[in-house]
MITORZA-686587 format. One record per residue (C-alpha): chain; residue in one letter; residue number from 1; x, y, z. Coordinates in nm, 4 decimals. Example, Ala and Ser with C-alpha at 12.3 -4.5 7.8 and 13.67 -1.06 7.14 Angstrom:
2
@kette=A; rest=A; nr=1; x=1.2300; y=-0.4500; z=0.7800
@kette=A; rest=S; nr=2; x=1.3670; y=-0.1060; z=0.7140
***
This chain:
258
@kette=A; rest=M; nr=1; x=0.7868; y=1.4045; z=2.6239
@kette=A; rest=S; nr=2; x=0.9606; y=1.6956; z=2.4973
@kette=A; rest=V; nr=3; x=1.2226; y=1.8802; z=2.7651
@kette=A; rest=A; nr=4; x=1.1563; y=2.2328; z=2.8353
@kette=A; rest=G; nr=5; x=0.9686; y=2.2751; z=2.5040
@kette=A; rest=L; nr=6; x=1.2743; y=2.1376; z=2.3122
@kette=A; rest=Q; nr=7; x=1.1604; y=1.8635; z=2.0595
@kette=A; rest=V; nr=8; x=1.3001; y=1.4990; z=2.1086
@kette=A; rest=G; nr=9; x=1.4950; y=1.4232; z=1.7402
@kette=A; rest=V; nr=10; x=1.3918; y=1.1526; z=1.5329
@kette=A; rest=R; nr=11; x=1.7482; y=0.9823; z=1.5730
@kette=A; rest=R; nr=12; x=1.6933; y=0.9586; z=1.9488
@kette=A; rest=L; nr=13; x=1.3663; y=0.7745; z=1.9081
@kette=A; rest=T; nr=14; x=1.3912; y=0.3799; z=2.0104
@kette=A; rest=A; nr=15; x=1.1874; y=0.0767; z=1.8987
@kette=A; rest=E; nr=16; x=1.0124; y=0.1530; z=2.2432
@kette=A; rest=D; nr=17; x=0.9147; y=0.4759; z=2.1015
@kette=A; rest=L; nr=18; x=0.7142; y=0.3085; z=1.7836
@kette=A; rest=F; nr=19; x=0.4363; y=0.0723; z=1.6926
@kette=A; rest=V; nr=20; x=0.3151; y=-0.0745; z=1.4095
@kette=A; rest=V; nr=21; x=-0.0619; y=-0.1325; z=1.3267
@kette=A; rest=F; nr=22; x=-0.1635; y=-0.3281; z=1.0397
@kette=A; rest=Q; nr=23; x=-0.4464; y=-0.3094; z=0.7795
@kette=A; rest=P; nr=24; x=-0.5502; y=-0.5828; z=0.5736
@kette=A; rest=I; nr=25; x=-0.5286; y=-0.6201; z=0.1902
@kette=A; rest=V; nr=26; x=-0.8400; y=-0.8145; z=0.0672
@kette=A; rest=D; nr=27; x=-0.8866; y=-1.0452; z=-0.2141
@kette=A; rest=I; nr=28; x=-1.1957; y=-0.9447; z=-0.4134
@kette=A; rest=A; nr=29; x=-1.2567; y=-1.2814; z=-0.5755
@kette=A; rest=T; nr=30; x=-1.2506; y=-1.4542; z=-0.2316
@kette=A; rest=G; nr=31; x=-1.3181; y=-1.2202; z=0.0336
@kette=A; rest=R; nr=32; x=-1.0006; y=-1.3493; z=0.2066
@kette=A; rest=V; nr=33; x=-0.6658; y=-1.1520; z=0.3488
@kette=A; rest=F; nr=34; x=-0.4209; y=-1.1503; z=0.0982
@kette=A; rest=A; nr=35; x=-0.1989; y=-0.9244; z=0.3152
@kette=A; rest=Q; nr=36; x=-0.1217; y=-0.6597; z=0.5764
@kette=A; rest=E; nr=37; x=0.0131; y=-0.3281; z=0.4956
@kette=A; rest=A; nr=38; x=0.2256; y=-0.2466; z=0.8125
@kette=A; rest=L; nr=39; x=0.1619; y=0.1597; z=0.9214
@kette=A; rest=V; nr=40; x=0.3924; y=0.3079; z=1.1703
@kette=A; rest=R; nr=41; x=0.2758; y=0.5007; z=1.4769
@kette=A; rest=C; nr=42; x=0.4767; y=0.6858; z=1.7305
@kette=A; rest=R; nr=43; x=0.4122; y=0.7283; z=2.0833
@kette=A; rest=H; nr=44; x=0.5928; y=1.0434; z=2.1281
@kette=A; rest=P; nr=45; x=0.3484; y=1.3376; z=2.1169
@kette=A; rest=D; nr=46; x=0.6198; y=1.5290; z=1.9066
@kette=A; rest=Y; nr=47; x=0.5272; y=1.3154; z=1.6296
@kette=A; rest=P; nr=48; x=0.1302; y=1.2653; z=1.6084
@kette=A; rest=N; nr=49; x=0.1153; y=1.1065; z=1.2794
@kette=A; rest=P; nr=50; x=0.3587; y=0.9209; z=1.0088
@kette=A; rest=P; nr=51; x=0.3926; y=1.2308; z=0.8180
@kette=A; rest=V; nr=52; x=0.4868; y=1.4665; z=1.0735
@kette=A; rest=L; nr=53; x=0.7144; y=1.1596; z=1.1810
@kette=A; rest=F; nr=54; x=0.8628; y=1.1204; z=0.8282
@kette=A; rest=E; nr=55; x=0.9040; y=1.5157; z=0.7632
@kette=A; rest=H; nr=56; x=1.1257; y=1.5657; z=1.0549
@kette=A; rest=A; nr=57; x=1.3241; y=1.2061; z=0.9672
@kette=A; rest=A; nr=58; x=1.3959; y=1.3588; z=0.6376
@kette=A; rest=R; nr=59; x=1.4971; y=1.7003; z=0.8018
@kette=A; rest=E; nr=60; x=1.7431; y=1.5088; z=1.0269
@kette=A; rest=G; nr=61; x=1.8715; y=1.2481; z=0.7580
@kette=A; rest=A; nr=62; x=1.7293; y=0.9746; z=0.9779
@kette=A; rest=C; nr=63; x=1.4879; y=0.8051; z=0.7168
@kette=A; rest=G; nr=64; x=1.7271; y=0.5252; z=0.6663
@kette=A; rest=R; nr=65; x=1.7500; y=0.4473; z=1.0591
@kette=A; rest=L; nr=66; x=1.3564; y=0.4972; z=1.0854
@kette=A; rest=G; nr=67; x=1.2709; y=0.2714; z=0.8205
@kette=A; rest=R; nr=68; x=1.4968; y=0.0050; z=0.9843
@kette=A; rest=L; nr=69; x=1.3370; y=0.0352; z=1.3053
@kette=A; rest=I; nr=70; x=1.0049; y=0.0024; z=1.1425
@kette=A; rest=R; nr=71; x=1.0766; y=-0.2856; z=0.9369
@kette=A; rest=D; nr=72; x=1.2390; y=-0.4476; z=1.2519
@kette=A; rest=I; nr=73; x=0.9121; y=-0.3987; z=1.4550
@kette=A; rest=A; nr=74; x=0.6701; y=-0.4897; z=1.1677
@kette=A; rest=F; nr=75; x=0.8365; y=-0.8339; z=1.0982
@kette=A; rest=N; nr=76; x=0.8886; y=-0.9183; z=1.4650
@kette=A; rest=S; nr=77; x=0.5005; y=-0.8405; z=1.5269
@kette=A; rest=V; nr=78; x=0.3470; y=-1.0786; z=1.2853
@kette=A; rest=E; nr=79; x=0.4542; y=-1.4279; z=1.1775
@kette=A; rest=D; nr=80; x=0.3711; y=-1.6230; z=0.8532
@kette=A; rest=T; nr=81; x=0.1735; y=-1.3133; z=0.6834
@kette=A; rest=T; nr=82; x=0.2281; y=-1.1765; z=0.3559
@kette=A; rest=L; nr=83; x=0.3571; y=-0.7877; z=0.4552
@kette=A; rest=F; nr=84; x=0.3491; y=-0.4744; z=0.2691
@kette=A; rest=V; nr=85; x=0.6268; y=-0.2215; z=0.4305
@kette=A; rest=N; nr=86; x=0.6647; y=0.1414; z=0.2710
@kette=A; rest=I; nr=87; x=0.9757; y=0.2614; z=0.1914
@kette=A; rest=H; nr=88; x=1.0797; y=0.6311; z=0.2067
@kette=A; rest=P; nr=89; x=1.2393; y=0.8114; z=-0.1135
@kette=A; rest=D; nr=90; x=1.5287; y=0.9266; z=0.1243
@kette=A; rest=E; nr=91; x=1.5913; y=0.5608; z=0.2425
@kette=A; rest=L; nr=92; x=1.7308; y=0.4723; z=-0.1541
@kette=A; rest=T; nr=93; x=2.0399; y=0.6742; z=-0.0846
@kette=A; rest=S; nr=94; x=2.0596; y=0.5513; z=0.2979
@kette=A; rest=R; nr=95; x=2.3105; y=0.2695; z=0.3715
@kette=A; rest=W; nr=96; x=2.0581; y=0.0810; z=0.6000
@kette=A; rest=L; nr=97; x=1.7926; y=-0.0087; z=0.3266
@kette=A; rest=V; nr=98; x=2.0733; y=-0.2301; z=0.1640
@kette=A; rest=Q; nr=99; x=2.2549; y=-0.3390; z=0.4475
@kette=A; rest=P; nr=100; x=2.3213; y=-0.7463; z=0.4801
@kette=A; rest=D; nr=101; x=2.1667; y=-0.7928; z=0.7893
@kette=A; rest=D; nr=102; x=1.8129; y=-0.6147; z=0.7073
@kette=A; rest=P; nr=103; x=1.4974; y=-0.8363; z=0.8117
@kette=A; rest=V; nr=104; x=1.4073; y=-0.7788; z=0.4470
@kette=A; rest=G; nr=105; x=1.6250; y=-1.0569; z=0.3387
@kette=A; rest=F; nr=106; x=1.5343; y=-1.3212; z=0.6228
@kette=A; rest=Q; nr=107; x=1.1781; y=-1.3890; z=0.5366
@kette=A; rest=R; nr=108; x=1.0268; y=-1.6652; z=0.4336
@kette=A; rest=R; nr=109; x=0.6779; y=-1.4787; z=0.3984
@kette=A; rest=P; nr=110; x=0.6306; y=-1.2944; z=0.0701
@kette=A; rest=V; nr=111; x=0.7353; y=-0.9016; z=0.1411
@kette=A; rest=H; nr=112; x=0.5867; y=-0.6064; z=-0.0674
@kette=A; rest=L; nr=113; x=0.8422; y=-0.2907; z=-0.0831
@kette=A; rest=E; nr=114; x=0.5906; y=-0.0147; z=-0.1416
@kette=A; rest=I; nr=115; x=0.7004; y=0.3068; z=-0.2899
@kette=A; rest=T; nr=116; x=0.4757; y=0.6026; z=-0.4347
@kette=A; rest=E; nr=117; x=0.4407; y=0.6784; z=-0.8113
@kette=A; rest=T; nr=118; x=0.5986; y=1.0048; z=-0.7172
@kette=A; rest=T; nr=119; x=0.9032; y=0.8424; z=-0.5946
@kette=A; rest=A; nr=120; x=0.8864; y=0.6379; z=-0.9029
@kette=A; rest=F; nr=121; x=0.9059; y=0.9456; z=-1.0980
@kette=A; rest=T; nr=122; x=1.1396; y=1.1741; z=-0.9016
@kette=A; rest=H; nr=123; x=1.3638; y=0.8952; z=-0.7799
@kette=A; rest=H; nr=124; x=1.3442; y=0.6637; z=-1.1007
@kette=A; rest=E; nr=125; x=1.7492; y=0.5924; z=-1.1486
@kette=A; rest=L; nr=126; x=1.7730; y=0.5052; z=-0.7592
@kette=A; rest=C; nr=127; x=1.4431; y=0.2957; z=-0.7958
@kette=A; rest=M; nr=128; x=1.6171; y=0.1179; z=-1.0563
@kette=A; rest=S; nr=129; x=1.9637; y=0.0732; z=-0.9210
@kette=A; rest=V; nr=130; x=1.8617; y=0.0066; z=-0.5602
@kette=A; rest=L; nr=131; x=1.4949; y=-0.1154; z=-0.5155
@kette=A; rest=K; nr=132; x=1.4911; y=-0.3582; z=-0.7835
@kette=A; rest=E; nr=133; x=1.8318; y=-0.4719; z=-0.7041
@kette=A; rest=L; nr=134; x=1.7232; y=-0.5290; z=-0.3316
@kette=A; rest=C; nr=135; x=1.4183; y=-0.7186; z=-0.4964
@kette=A; rest=R; nr=136; x=1.6461; y=-0.9348; z=-0.6896
@kette=A; rest=R; nr=137; x=1.8702; y=-1.0346; z=-0.3954
@kette=A; rest=T; nr=138; x=1.6310; y=-1.0504; z=-0.1424
@kette=A; rest=G; nr=139; x=1.3187; y=-1.2125; z=-0.3588
@kette=A; rest=A; nr=140; x=1.1148; y=-0.9056; z=-0.2269
@kette=A; rest=L; nr=141; x=0.8231; y=-0.7690; z=-0.4471
@kette=A; rest=L; nr=142; x=0.7642; y=-0.4163; z=-0.5801
@kette=A; rest=V; nr=143; x=0.4686; y=-0.2338; z=-0.5287
@kette=A; rest=V; nr=144; x=0.3579; y=0.1453; z=-0.6924
@kette=A; rest=D; nr=145; x=0.0872; y=0.3406; z=-0.4696
@kette=A; rest=D; nr=146; x=-0.0934; y=0.6262; z=-0.5536
@kette=A; rest=F; nr=147; x=-0.0879; y=0.5204; z=-0.9246
@kette=A; rest=G; nr=148; x=-0.2559; y=0.7909; z=-1.1509
@kette=A; rest=A; nr=149; x=-0.2138; y=1.0795; z=-0.8930
@kette=A; rest=G; nr=150; x=-0.1018; y=1.2962; z=-1.1315
@kette=A; rest=Y; nr=151; x=0.2484; y=1.2555; z=-1.1681
@kette=A; rest=S; nr=152; x=0.2008; y=0.9354; z=-1.4063
@kette=A; rest=N; nr=153; x=0.4734; y=0.8671; z=-1.6467
@kette=A; rest=L; nr=154; x=0.4152; y=0.5437; z=-1.7425
@kette=A; rest=E; nr=155; x=0.7196; y=0.4161; z=-1.8859
@kette=A; rest=R; nr=156; x=0.9248; y=0.4684; z=-1.5812
@kette=A; rest=V; nr=157; x=0.6554; y=0.2949; z=-1.3883
@kette=A; rest=V; nr=158; x=0.6551; y=0.0421; z=-1.6559
@kette=A; rest=A; nr=159; x=1.0314; y=-0.0127; z=-1.6163
@kette=A; rest=L; nr=160; x=1.0313; y=-0.1013; z=-1.2415
@kette=A; rest=E; nr=161; x=0.8050; y=-0.3880; z=-1.3527
@kette=A; rest=P; nr=162; x=0.6191; y=-0.3641; z=-1.0213
@kette=A; rest=A; nr=163; x=0.4035; y=-0.6879; z=-0.9098
@kette=A; rest=I; nr=164; x=0.1228; y=-0.4906; z=-0.7435
@kette=A; rest=V; nr=165; x=0.0046; y=-0.1490; z=-0.8560
@kette=A; rest=K; nr=166; x=-0.2282; y=0.0662; z=-0.5815
@kette=A; rest=L; nr=167; x=-0.4607; y=0.2631; z=-0.7473
@kette=A; rest=D; nr=168; x=-0.4658; y=0.6387; z=-0.6191
@kette=A; rest=L; nr=169; x=-0.7354; y=0.7001; z=-0.3172
@kette=A; rest=A; nr=170; x=-0.8905; y=0.9904; z=-0.5543
@kette=A; rest=L; nr=171; x=-1.0099; y=0.6946; z=-0.8029
@kette=A; rest=T; nr=172; x=-1.1619; y=0.5199; z=-0.5727
@kette=A; rest=R; nr=173; x=-1.3502; y=0.7463; z=-0.3542
@kette=A; rest=G; nr=174; x=-1.7022; y=0.8125; z=-0.5301
@kette=A; rest=I; nr=175; x=-1.6160; y=0.5831; z=-0.8257
@kette=A; rest=H; nr=176; x=-1.9630; y=0.4544; z=-0.8291
@kette=A; rest=H; nr=177; x=-2.1019; y=0.8196; z=-0.9037
@kette=A; rest=N; nr=178; x=-1.8638; y=0.8700; z=-1.1603
@kette=A; rest=K; nr=179; x=-1.8304; y=0.7238; z=-1.4914
@kette=A; rest=M; nr=180; x=-1.5313; y=0.8897; z=-1.6088
@kette=A; rest=K; nr=181; x=-1.3579; y=0.7177; z=-1.2895
@kette=A; rest=Q; nr=182; x=-1.4974; y=0.3770; z=-1.3758
@kette=A; rest=V; nr=183; x=-1.3362; y=0.4169; z=-1.7403
@kette=A; rest=V; nr=184; x=-1.0237; y=0.5305; z=-1.6529
@kette=A; rest=V; nr=185; x=-0.9822; y=0.2313; z=-1.3556
@kette=A; rest=R; nr=186; x=-1.0866; y=-0.0296; z=-1.6014
@kette=A; rest=H; nr=187; x=-0.8429; y=0.0630; z=-1.8324
@kette=A; rest=M; nr=188; x=-0.5633; y=0.1049; z=-1.5857
@kette=A; rest=V; nr=189; x=-0.6619; y=-0.2518; z=-1.4681
@kette=A; rest=N; nr=190; x=-0.6592; y=-0.3972; z=-1.8078
@kette=A; rest=L; nr=191; x=-0.3146; y=-0.2224; z=-1.8802
@kette=A; rest=C; nr=192; x=-0.1531; y=-0.3613; z=-1.5608
@kette=A; rest=K; nr=193; x=-0.2893; y=-0.6891; z=-1.6411
@kette=A; rest=E; nr=194; x=-0.1181; y=-0.7039; z=-1.9620
@kette=A; rest=L; nr=195; x=0.2076; y=-0.6068; z=-1.7773
@kette=A; rest=G; nr=196; x=0.1448; y=-0.8708; z=-1.5482
@kette=A; rest=A; nr=197; x=0.0744; y=-0.6673; z=-1.2321
@kette=A; rest=R; nr=198; x=-0.2388; y=-0.6956; z=-1.0116
@kette=A; rest=V; nr=199; x=-0.4478; y=-0.3977; z=-0.8756
@kette=A; rest=V; nr=200; x=-0.5449; y=-0.2847; z=-0.5422
@kette=A; rest=A; nr=201; x=-0.8319; y=-0.0415; z=-0.4568
@kette=A; rest=E; nr=202; x=-0.7354; y=0.1414; z=-0.1800
@kette=A; rest=G; nr=203; x=-0.9380; y=0.3899; z=0.0481
@kette=A; rest=V; nr=204; x=-1.2636; y=0.1527; z=0.0145
@kette=A; rest=E; nr=205; x=-1.5357; y=0.2831; z=0.2661
@kette=A; rest=E; nr=206; x=-1.8468; y=0.2393; z=0.1002
@kette=A; rest=L; nr=207; x=-2.0061; y=-0.0746; z=0.0050
@kette=A; rest=D; nr=208; x=-2.0994; y=0.0776; z=-0.3425
@kette=A; rest=E; nr=209; x=-1.7371; y=0.1493; z=-0.3962
@kette=A; rest=L; nr=210; x=-1.6359; y=-0.2101; z=-0.3374
@kette=A; rest=T; nr=211; x=-1.8863; y=-0.3484; z=-0.5887
@kette=A; rest=C; nr=212; x=-1.7899; y=-0.0899; z=-0.8673
@kette=A; rest=V; nr=213; x=-1.4113; y=-0.1858; z=-0.8250
@kette=A; rest=R; nr=214; x=-1.4948; y=-0.5268; z=-0.8195
@kette=A; rest=D; nr=215; x=-1.6833; y=-0.4652; z=-1.1673
@kette=A; rest=C; nr=216; x=-1.3846; y=-0.2550; z=-1.2878
@kette=A; rest=G; nr=217; x=-1.1806; y=-0.5796; z=-1.2415
@kette=A; rest=V; nr=218; x=-0.9591; y=-0.4720; z=-0.9699
@kette=A; rest=H; nr=219; x=-0.8121; y=-0.7779; z=-0.7805
@kette=A; rest=Y; nr=220; x=-0.7574; y=-0.6530; z=-0.4159
@kette=A; rest=A; nr=221; x=-0.9348; y=-0.4208; z=-0.1789
@kette=A; rest=Q; nr=222; x=-0.8234; y=-0.1891; z=0.1465
@kette=A; rest=G; nr=223; x=-1.0042; y=0.0641; z=0.3356
@kette=A; rest=Y; nr=224; x=-1.2114; y=0.1346; z=0.6488
@kette=A; rest=L; nr=225; x=-1.5390; y=-0.0370; z=0.4692
@kette=A; rest=L; nr=226; x=-1.3127; y=-0.3771; z=0.5229
@kette=A; rest=A; nr=227; x=-1.0959; y=-0.2909; z=0.8268
@kette=A; rest=R; nr=228; x=-0.9134; y=-0.0037; z=1.0111
@kette=A; rest=P; nr=229; x=-0.5505; y=-0.0419; z=1.1127
@kette=A; rest=A; nr=230; x=-0.5112; y=-0.2289; z=1.4328
@kette=A; rest=M; nr=231; x=-0.2702; y=-0.4346; z=1.6152
@kette=A; rest=P; nr=232; x=-0.2815; y=-0.7295; z=1.6592
@kette=A; rest=A; nr=233; x=-0.3289; y=-0.7489; z=1.2797
@kette=A; rest=P; nr=234; x=-0.6981; y=-0.7373; z=1.1952
@kette=A; rest=Q; nr=235; x=-0.8998; y=-0.9683; z=0.9982
@kette=A; rest=A; nr=236; x=-1.1417; y=-0.8066; z=0.7447
@kette=A; rest=V; nr=237; x=-1.5106; y=-0.8143; z=0.7391
@kette=A; rest=W; nr=238; x=-1.6203; y=-0.8915; z=0.3908
@kette=A; rest=P; nr=239; x=-1.9901; y=-0.7534; z=0.3494
@kette=A; rest=L; nr=240; x=-2.2601; y=-1.0264; z=0.2265
@kette=A; rest=E; nr=241; x=-2.3280; y=-0.8178; z=-0.0549
@kette=A; rest=A; nr=242; x=-1.9755; y=-0.7821; z=-0.1814
@kette=A; rest=R; nr=243; x=-1.9576; y=-1.1990; z=-0.2226
@kette=A; rest=R; nr=244; x=-2.1834; y=-1.1922; z=-0.5240
@kette=A; rest=G; nr=245; x=-2.0161; y=-1.1783; z=-0.8728
@kette=A; rest=P; nr=246; x=-2.0109; y=-0.8916; z=-1.1142
@kette=A; rest=K; nr=247; x=-2.3673; y=-0.7452; z=-1.1869
@kette=A; rest=S; nr=248; x=-2.5550; y=-0.9212; z=-1.4350
@kette=A; rest=K; nr=249; x=-2.8192; y=-0.7423; z=-1.6720
@kette=A; rest=R; nr=250; x=-3.1582; y=-0.7975; z=-1.5646
@kette=A; rest=P; nr=251; x=-3.3561; y=-1.0241; z=-1.7980
@kette=A; rest=S; nr=252; x=-3.6094; y=-0.8142; z=-1.9940
@kette=A; rest=K; nr=253; x=-3.9968; y=-0.8073; z=-1.9183
@kette=A; rest=R; nr=254; x=-4.2002; y=-1.0430; z=-2.0543
@kette=A; rest=P; nr=255; x=-4.4356; y=-0.8775; z=-2.3021
@kette=A; rest=K; nr=256; x=-4.7913; y=-0.8488; z=-2.1887
@kette=A; rest=A; nr=257; x=-5.0120; y=-1.1545; z=-2.3305
@kette=A; rest=G; nr=258; x=-5.2832; y=-1.0419; z=-2.6203
***
């Protein structure tokens, strides 16, 4: 709790002040959980959500320490599960991320380090020098989030050689009502396939959205339709209607006799 109205600094937070919830990323082809994304939560009332927590951490220069705490908690919370962990751009200049004892380097499970497309654009040189080197050293895979959010610089994203690309939330929402979004997503999926990257549709909340991104060739889905973030790590609820393959054209009606 805050004392006499004074906010407790992020640097004073400990592992007891934080916990991690998980949201599954689901293989659209099989309906099975492919991975879990680790999402931080803070028990301290001064930090009601992750954006506020990291905003204050950035002001204090504490993003590196905070990120390390989150990774320690996340990797100790679940076993033998492919994990996605988010990297704040300020961590790229921090010694914490490249410490030889960081848990990223001691995982038998696949680990995916997730950055936003904006970070790939604004911190490109650091992503190339720090993040790619970390992936080479530890075997972690790179994920670019919010792809198509408006800061897109394909040359810089391609240079990072991401294993997975997450479509921006705005492309998923209401995609079944918007032909232009469908065209854009199909082109993005085809581009990513040619580059050897797989694609996640985030923010899937409706069955029609799930069906549409599936028909656009997207590989994985994540969103409230499948499961909300929780602890312990939830298994997704896969809608029966989504288990069918891509929509096929209906056979034309037989001509009337006579």
